[in-house]
Structures are given as structure tokens and as C-alpha cells.
C-alpha positions in Angstrom: 26.9 -43.6 -7.0 25.4 -46.1 -6.0 26.6 -49.4 -6.1 24.5 -51.6 -8.2 23.7 -55.7 -6.4 24.9 -57.6 -8.9 24.1 -60.5 -6.6 20.4 -59.5 -6.6 19.8 -59.3 -10.6 21.5 -63.1 -10.9 18.9 -64.1 -8.3 16.0 -62.1 -10.1 16.8 -63.0 -13.1 17.3 -67.4 -12.2 14.0 -67.1 -10.5 12.2 -65.4 -13.2 14.1 -66.2 -16.0 14.9 -69.8 -15.2 19.2 -67.9 -16.8 21.8 -68.6 -14.7 23.7 -65.1 -15.2 27.5 -64.4 -13.8 28.2 -61.0 -12.5 31.0 -60.9 -15.0 28.4 -61.2 -18.0 28.8 -58.8 -20.4 25.2 -57.7 -19.3 25.9 -56.8 -16.4 28.6 -54.0 -18.0 26.1 -53.0 -20.4 23.6 -52.1 -17.2 26.9 -50.6 -15.3 27.4 -48.0 -18.1 23.3 -47.6 -18.0 23.3 -46.9 -14.7 26.2 -44.8 -15.1 25.1 -42.5 -17.7 21.5 -42.3 -16.5 23.9 -40.4 -13.2 25.5 -38.4 -15.1 22.4 -37.2 -16.7 20.6 -37.1 -14.2 23.3 -34.9 -12.5 23.1 -32.9 -15.2 19.5 -32.4 -15.1 19.6 -31.6 -11.8 22.6 -28.7 -11.6 19.6 -27.4 -14.9 17.0 -27.6 -12.7 19.1 -25.7 -10.0 20.5 -23.3 -11.8 16.6 -22.6 -13.8 14.9 -22.7 -10.0 17.7 -19.9 -9.3 16.9 -17.9 -12.2 13.0 -18.1 -12.3 13.4 -16.5 -8.4 15.5 -13.6 -9.8 12.5 -13.7 -12.1 9.8 -13.2 -9.4 12.2 -11.2 -7.4 12.4 -8.9 -10.2 8.3 -8.9 -10.6 8.0 -8.3 -6.8 10.2 -5.3 -7.2 8.4 -4.3 -10.3 4.9 -4.7 -8.2 5.6 -3.1 -5.4 6.9 0.1 -7.4 3.7 0.0 -9.1 2.0 -0.3 -5.9 3.5 2.2 -4.3 3.6 5.1 -6.6 0.0 4.4 -7.3 -0.4 4.7 -3.3 1.3 7.8 -3.8 -0.7 9.5 -6.6 -4.0 8.4 -4.7 -2.3 9.9 -0.9 -1.5 13.2 -3.5 -5.2 13.2 -5.2 -6.8 13.1 -1.9 -4.7 15.4 -0.3 -5.3 18.2 -2.9 -9.4 17.0 -2.3 -8.8 17.6 1.1 -7.2 20.7 0.5 -9.7 22.0 -1.5 -12.4 20.9 0.6 -10.5 23.1 3.4 -9.7 26.4 1.3 -13.7 26.1 0.2 -15.0 25.2 4.0 -12.9 28.1 5.0 -14.0 30.7 2.6 -17.7 29.2 3.8 -16.9 30.8 7.2 -15.3 33.4 6.3 -18.7 34.4 4.4 -20.6 33.5 7.5 -18.5 35.7 9.9 -19.0 38.5 7.3 -23.0 38.2 7.1 -22.7 37.8 11.1 -20.5 41.0 11.3 -22.9 42.1 9.4 -26.2 41.5 11.2 -25.0 42.4 14.5 -23.3 45.9 13.0 -26.6 47.5 12.0 -28.2 46.4 15.3 -26.1 47.8 17.1 -25.9 51.1 15.3 -29.5 51.9 15.9 -29.3 50.5 19.3 -26.5 53.5 20.2 -28.2 56.1 17.9 -31.2 55.4 19.8 -29.0 55.7 23.5 -27.6 58.8 22.0 -30.6 60.6 20.7 -32.2 59.7 24.6 -29.1 60.8 26.8 -29.3 64.2 24.6 -33.0 64.6 24.8 -32.2 63.6 28.6 -29.6 66.4 28.9 -31.9 69.0 27.5 -34.5 68.4 29.6 -32.6 68.2 32.6 -31.0 71.6 30.9 -34.4 73.1 30.5 -35.6 72.4 34.2 -32.5 73.4 35.8 -32.9 76.5 33.6 -36.3 77.1 35.2 -36.1 76.6 38.7 -32.8 77.5 39.5 -32.1 80.9 36.8 
């Protein structure tokens, strides 16, 4: 509680209004009662404001926690959706790759079969011709 400077107040009242007051005047008692009442009510107000501030901070923390959980859930769901899409794309790419491998295999299998068939026929004809020649010259 700040002390009331009664001498300064006596001087102010005397200079402004031309009234001389004594420090024991009942007007100062009223002023001091008012000052005490103001100090008590301001202390109560400060305490209430401190309580309200703590409650506000707690509510803000709860809201921040809820928002964090919401953002984390949204992120998790978004990541899961992206993962599903990527897995689907990978599976589709795997199927396309398997189809391409099968097409390449089929494309290479037929010409190879024709090539080996031709080599076999030519080899057989060559061996037959060699046998005929050997038979004609040596027998």
C-alpha cells in the first residue's frame, strides 16, 4: 500500500481552492478509506485476472493439442492415401512390365524357333548330301 502524501495534498488544496486543511481532517480519512478500498479491489482484480489468464492459457493449450492431433490425423490419412495410390501405381507398372516381358519373349521365341528349324533342316540336308557324296565316291 503506497503511503498517501498528505502534505502534498494539503498544499494542492490550499493553492487551488484557497482552503486550508489539516492532515487530521476527516476529508483525509475519507481519501484514505477510498485509497484502501481501491487497493483491495485492484488486488482482487489482479488475482481474478491471473486466474482468468491461467484458464485462458490452459484452454489455448487444449485447443493447440486438439489442433495438433487433428493435423496429425489429417497428415496420417493423407500419407496413407498417397501410399495406397503409390502401391496401386507400382502394381500397375509391374503388370505393364510383365506384359512387355511376355510380348518381348513371344517376339523373340518365334524367330528363334524359325532360325533353329532352318539350321536343323540345312544341317540335315548337308549331312544327307555328305552321305550321298561319300557313298558315291568311296563305295
